[in-house]
Biotite code that builds the C-alpha atoms (Angstrom):
import biotite.structure as struc

atoms = struc.array([
    struc.Atom([20.476, 11.951, 32.784], chain_id="A", res_id=1, res_name="ASN", atom_name="CA", element="C"),
    struc.Atom([18.343, 13.370, 29.978], chain_id="A", res_id=2, res_name="GLU", atom_name="CA", element="C"),
    struc.Atom([15.509, 14.212, 32.394], chain_id="A", res_id=3, res_name="ASN", atom_name="CA", element="C"),
    struc.Atom([17.755, 16.787, 34.083], chain_id="A", res_id=4, res_name="ASP", atom_name="CA", element="C"),
    struc.Atom([18.912, 18.703, 30.991], chain_id="A", res_id=5, res_name="LYS", atom_name="CA", element="C"),
    struc.Atom([16.902, 21.534, 29.476], chain_id="A", res_id=6, res_name="CYS", atom_name="CA", element="C"),
    struc.Atom([16.828, 21.701, 25.683], chain_id="A", res_id=7, res_name="VAL", atom_name="CA", element="C"),
    struc.Atom([17.108, 24.657, 23.338], chain_id="A", res_id=8, res_name="GLU", atom_name="CA", element="C"),
    struc.Atom([13.864, 25.326, 21.480], chain_id="A", res_id=9, res_name="VAL", atom_name="CA", element="C"),
    struc.Atom([12.549, 27.983, 19.154], chain_id="A", res_id=10, res_name="SER", atom_name="CA", element="C"),
    struc.Atom([9.049, 29.371, 19.318], chain_id="A", res_id=11, res_name="LEU", atom_name="CA", element="C"),
    struc.Atom([9.532, 30.997, 15.918], chain_id="A", res_id=12, res_name="ASP", atom_name="CA", element="C"),
    struc.Atom([7.690, 28.303, 13.983], chain_id="A", res_id=13, res_name="CYS", atom_name="CA", element="C"),
    struc.Atom([4.359, 27.552, 12.317], chain_id="A", res_id=14, res_name="GLU", atom_name="CA", element="C"),
    struc.Atom([2.126, 25.318, 14.479], chain_id="A", res_id=15, res_name="PRO", atom_name="CA", element="C"),
    struc.Atom([-0.139, 22.678, 12.942], chain_id="A", res_id=16, res_name="ILE", atom_name="CA", element="C"),
    struc.Atom([-3.082, 24.370, 14.687], chain_id="A", res_id=17, res_name="VAL", atom_name="CA", element="C"),
    struc.Atom([-3.609, 28.023, 15.457], chain_id="A", res_id=18, res_name="SER", atom_name="CA", element="C"),
    struc.Atom([-4.066, 28.982, 18.143], chain_id="A", res_id=19, res_name="PRO", atom_name="CA", element="C"),
    struc.Atom([-2.338, 25.964, 19.714], chain_id="A", res_id=20, res_name="PRO", atom_name="CA", element="C"),
    struc.Atom([-4.874, 25.122, 22.418], chain_id="A", res_id=21, res_name="THR", atom_name="CA", element="C"),
    struc.Atom([-4.639, 21.832, 24.280], chain_id="A", res_id=22, res_name="PHE", atom_name="CA", element="C"),
    struc.Atom([-7.897, 20.506, 22.828], chain_id="A", res_id=23, res_name="ASP", atom_name="CA", element="C"),
    struc.Atom([-6.744, 21.294, 19.275], chain_id="A", res_id=24, res_name="ALA", atom_name="CA", element="C"),
    struc.Atom([-3.370, 19.640, 19.928], chain_id="A", res_id=25, res_name="ILE", atom_name="CA", element="C"),
    struc.Atom([-5.084, 16.586, 21.391], chain_id="A", res_id=26, res_name="HIS", atom_name="CA", element="C"),
    struc.Atom([-7.403, 16.268, 18.394], chain_id="A", res_id=27, res_name="THR", atom_name="CA", element="C"),
    struc.Atom([-4.769, 16.941, 15.714], chain_id="A", res_id=28, res_name="ASN", atom_name="CA", element="C"),
    struc.Atom([-1.609, 15.442, 17.224], chain_id="A", res_id=29, res_name="VAL", atom_name="CA", element="C"),
    struc.Atom([-1.826, 13.421, 20.431], chain_id="A", res_id=30, res_name="LEU", atom_name="CA", element="C"),
    struc.Atom([-4.838, 11.217, 19.784], chain_id="A", res_id=31, res_name="ARG", atom_name="CA", element="C"),
    struc.Atom([-3.700, 10.100, 16.326], chain_id="A", res_id=32, res_name="SER", atom_name="CA", element="C"),
    struc.Atom([0.056, 9.964, 17.028], chain_id="A", res_id=33, res_name="SER", atom_name="CA", element="C"),
    struc.Atom([0.056, 8.537, 20.544], chain_id="A", res_id=34, res_name="CYS", atom_name="CA", element="C"),
    struc.Atom([-3.254, 6.807, 21.331], chain_id="A", res_id=35, res_name="ALA", atom_name="CA", element="C"),
    struc.Atom([-4.426, 5.121, 18.135], chain_id="A", res_id=36, res_name="THR", atom_name="CA", element="C"),
    struc.Atom([-3.029, 3.594, 14.963], chain_id="A", res_id=37, res_name="GLY", atom_name="CA", element="C"),
    struc.Atom([0.637, 2.626, 14.880], chain_id="A", res_id=38, res_name="THR", atom_name="CA", element="C"),
    struc.Atom([1.479, 4.972, 17.753], chain_id="A", res_id=39, res_name="GLY", atom_name="CA", element="C"),
    struc.Atom([-0.913, 3.423, 20.245], chain_id="A", res_id=40, res_name="ASN", atom_name="CA", element="C"),
    struc.Atom([1.484, 3.326, 23.212], chain_id="A", res_id=41, res_name="CYS", atom_name="CA", element="C"),
    struc.Atom([-0.768, 5.695, 25.144], chain_id="A", res_id=42, res_name="HIS", atom_name="CA", element="C"),
    struc.Atom([-4.120, 4.170, 24.207], chain_id="A", res_id=43, res_name="GLY", atom_name="CA", element="C"),
    struc.Atom([-5.588, 1.237, 26.093], chain_id="A", res_id=44, res_name="GLU", atom_name="CA", element="C"),
    struc.Atom([-2.118, 0.199, 27.289], chain_id="A", res_id=45, res_name="ALA", atom_name="CA", element="C"),
    struc.Atom([-1.552, 3.668, 28.823], chain_id="A", res_id=46, res_name="ALA", atom_name="CA", element="C"),
    struc.Atom([2.232, 3.309, 28.770], chain_id="A", res_id=47, res_name="SER", atom_name="CA", element="C"),
    struc.Atom([3.937, 5.273, 31.572], chain_id="A", res_id=48, res_name="ALA", atom_name="CA", element="C"),
    struc.Atom([0.492, 6.013, 32.989], chain_id="A", res_id=49, res_name="GLY", atom_name="CA", element="C"),
    struc.Atom([-0.418, 8.264, 30.051], chain_id="A", res_id=50, res_name="LEU", atom_name="CA", element="C"),
    struc.Atom([-3.782, 7.665, 28.401], chain_id="A", res_id=51, res_name="ASP", atom_name="CA", element="C"),
    struc.Atom([-4.141, 9.920, 25.358], chain_id="A", res_id=52, res_name="MET", atom_name="CA", element="C"),
    struc.Atom([-7.531, 8.623, 24.205], chain_id="A", res_id=53, res_name="ARG", atom_name="CA", element="C"),
    struc.Atom([-9.482, 11.544, 25.642], chain_id="A", res_id=54, res_name="THR", atom_name="CA", element="C"),
    struc.Atom([-8.481, 15.176, 26.107], chain_id="A", res_id=55, res_name="ALA", atom_name="CA", element="C"),
    struc.Atom([-9.239, 14.932, 29.840], chain_id="A", res_id=56, res_name="ASP", atom_name="CA", element="C"),
    struc.Atom([-7.038, 11.891, 30.464], chain_id="A", res_id=57, res_name="SER", atom_name="CA", element="C"),
    struc.Atom([-4.281, 13.233, 28.204], chain_id="A", res_id=58, res_name="ALA", atom_name="CA", element="C"),
    struc.Atom([-4.218, 16.582, 29.999], chain_id="A", res_id=59, res_name="TYR", atom_name="CA", element="C"),
    struc.Atom([-4.217, 14.927, 33.427], chain_id="A", res_id=60, res_name="ALA", atom_name="CA", element="C"),
    struc.Atom([-1.139, 12.898, 32.495], chain_id="A", res_id=61, res_name="GLY", atom_name="CA", element="C"),
    struc.Atom([0.731, 15.561, 30.567], chain_id="A", res_id=62, res_name="LEU", atom_name="CA", element="C"),
    struc.Atom([0.200, 18.268, 33.165], chain_id="A", res_id=63, res_name="SER", atom_name="CA", element="C"),
    struc.Atom([2.605, 16.272, 35.363], chain_id="A", res_id=64, res_name="GLN", atom_name="CA", element="C"),
    struc.Atom([5.216, 16.320, 32.562], chain_id="A", res_id=65, res_name="ARG", atom_name="CA", element="C"),
    struc.Atom([5.048, 19.987, 31.571], chain_id="A", res_id=66, res_name="VAL", atom_name="CA", element="C"),
    struc.Atom([6.488, 23.062, 33.238], chain_id="A", res_id=67, res_name="THR", atom_name="CA", element="C"),
    struc.Atom([4.167, 25.895, 32.123], chain_id="A", res_id=68, res_name="PRO", atom_name="CA", element="C"),
    struc.Atom([6.039, 28.697, 30.334], chain_id="A", res_id=69, res_name="ALA", atom_name="CA", element="C"),
    struc.Atom([9.314, 26.729, 30.570], chain_id="A", res_id=70, res_name="SER", atom_name="CA", element="C"),
    struc.Atom([9.321, 24.860, 27.286], chain_id="A", res_id=71, res_name="VAL", atom_name="CA", element="C"),
    struc.Atom([12.905, 23.586, 27.184], chain_id="A", res_id=72, res_name="GLY", atom_name="CA", element="C"),
    struc.Atom([12.776, 22.289, 30.749], chain_id="A", res_id=73, res_name="CYS", atom_name="CA", element="C"),
    struc.Atom([9.464, 20.426, 30.336], chain_id="A", res_id=74, res_name="SER", atom_name="CA", element="C"),
    struc.Atom([9.847, 16.644, 30.237], chain_id="A", res_id=75, res_name="LEU", atom_name="CA", element="C"),
    struc.Atom([7.390, 16.435, 27.332], chain_id="A", res_id=76, res_name="LEU", atom_name="CA", element="C"),
    struc.Atom([9.536, 18.747, 25.212], chain_id="A", res_id=77, res_name="GLU", atom_name="CA", element="C"),
    struc.Atom([12.761, 16.977, 26.191], chain_id="A", res_id=78, res_name="LYS", atom_name="CA", element="C"),
    struc.Atom([11.254, 13.674, 25.031], chain_id="A", res_id=79, res_name="ARG", atom_name="CA", element="C"),
    struc.Atom([9.952, 15.150, 21.760], chain_id="A", res_id=80, res_name="LEU", atom_name="CA", element="C"),
    struc.Atom([13.293, 16.765, 20.868], chain_id="A", res_id=81, res_name="GLU", atom_name="CA", element="C"),
    struc.Atom([15.695, 14.038, 22.037], chain_id="A", res_id=82, res_name="SER", atom_name="CA", element="C"),
    struc.Atom([18.207, 12.455, 19.649], chain_id="A", res_id=83, res_name="ASP", atom_name="CA", element="C"),
    struc.Atom([18.320, 9.353, 21.864], chain_id="A", res_id=84, res_name="ASN", atom_name="CA", element="C"),
    struc.Atom([15.998, 6.721, 20.313], chain_id="A", res_id=85, res_name="PRO", atom_name="CA", element="C"),
    struc.Atom([15.356, 5.067, 23.692], chain_id="A", res_id=86, res_name="SER", atom_name="CA", element="C"),
    struc.Atom([14.239, 8.389, 25.235], chain_id="A", res_id=87, res_name="PHE", atom_name="CA", element="C"),
    struc.Atom([12.553, 10.177, 22.301], chain_id="A", res_id=88, res_name="ARG", atom_name="CA", element="C"),
    struc.Atom([8.787, 10.247, 21.909], chain_id="A", res_id=89, res_name="MET", atom_name="CA", element="C"),
    struc.Atom([7.218, 8.968, 19.886], chain_id="A", res_id=90, res_name="PRO", atom_name="CA", element="C"),
    struc.Atom([9.471, 5.911, 19.664], chain_id="A", res_id=91, res_name="PRO", atom_name="CA", element="C"),
    struc.Atom([10.650, 4.692, 16.296], chain_id="A", res_id=92, res_name="GLY", atom_name="CA", element="C"),
    struc.Atom([12.228, 6.369, 13.304], chain_id="A", res_id=93, res_name="PRO", atom_name="CA", element="C"),
    struc.Atom([9.556, 9.017, 12.686], chain_id="A", res_id=94, res_name="THR", atom_name="CA", element="C"),
    struc.Atom([9.323, 11.934, 15.132], chain_id="A", res_id=95, res_name="PRO", atom_name="CA", element="C"),
    struc.Atom([6.358, 14.283, 15.227], chain_id="A", res_id=96, res_name="LEU", atom_name="CA", element="C"),
    struc.Atom([6.515, 16.863, 12.454], chain_id="A", res_id=97, res_name="SER", atom_name="CA", element="C"),
    struc.Atom([7.998, 20.276, 13.138], chain_id="A", res_id=98, res_name="GLU", atom_name="CA", element="C"),
    struc.Atom([4.509, 21.812, 12.906], chain_id="A", res_id=99, res_name="ALA", atom_name="CA", element="C"),
    struc.Atom([3.184, 19.322, 15.488], chain_id="A", res_id=100, res_name="GLN", atom_name="CA", element="C"),
    struc.Atom([6.100, 19.932, 17.863], chain_id="A", res_id=101, res_name="ARG", atom_name="CA", element="C"),
    struc.Atom([5.748, 23.687, 17.304], chain_id="A", res_id=102, res_name="CYS", atom_name="CA", element="C"),
    struc.Atom([2.118, 23.607, 18.466], chain_id="A", res_id=103, res_name="ALA", atom_name="CA", element="C"),
    struc.Atom([3.129, 21.764, 21.638], chain_id="A", res_id=104, res_name="ILE", atom_name="CA", element="C"),
    struc.Atom([6.011, 24.184, 22.307], chain_id="A", res_id=105, res_name="ARG", atom_name="CA", element="C"),
    struc.Atom([3.782, 27.227, 21.857], chain_id="A", res_id=106, res_name="GLN", atom_name="CA", element="C"),
    struc.Atom([1.063, 25.698, 24.075], chain_id="A", res_id=107, res_name="TRP", atom_name="CA", element="C"),
    struc.Atom([3.627, 25.146, 26.858], chain_id="A", res_id=108, res_name="ILE", atom_name="CA", element="C"),
    struc.Atom([5.090, 28.642, 26.392], chain_id="A", res_id=109, res_name="ALA", atom_name="CA", element="C"),
    struc.Atom([1.597, 30.116, 26.729], chain_id="A", res_id=110, res_name="ASN", atom_name="CA", element="C"),
    struc.Atom([1.094, 28.478, 30.118], chain_id="A", res_id=111, res_name="GLY", atom_name="CA", element="C"),
    struc.Atom([-0.013, 24.926, 29.159], chain_id="A", res_id=112, res_name="ALA", atom_name="CA", element="C"),
    struc.Atom([-3.606, 25.670, 30.065], chain_id="A", res_id=113, res_name="ARG", atom_name="CA", element="C"),
    struc.Atom([-6.566, 23.438, 29.363], chain_id="A", res_id=114, res_name="ARG", atom_name="CA", element="C"),
])
């Protein structure tokens, strides 16, 4: 089960936003990639109970899927880094960019605070 396996990640990367705060990640990654446009799975439909339209609702949902300071064991990171197309987020052929994933990894490593 992919939920049970931790993944290897590197924090030696350049994040899309610096510092990688949750609000900056929401504005620059989650809202546009997950809640609106072609990646609107977590907009009005709120797939898997995740509504990414606002920073408050996104944080409330993601805080249940993140293990602060344990990047590779956080469900969010496992989904972002998966090679399995039925498990990987976002779905489809185009994953988040390395800089986007880097910001999320560094935010989790720094305690995943709001």
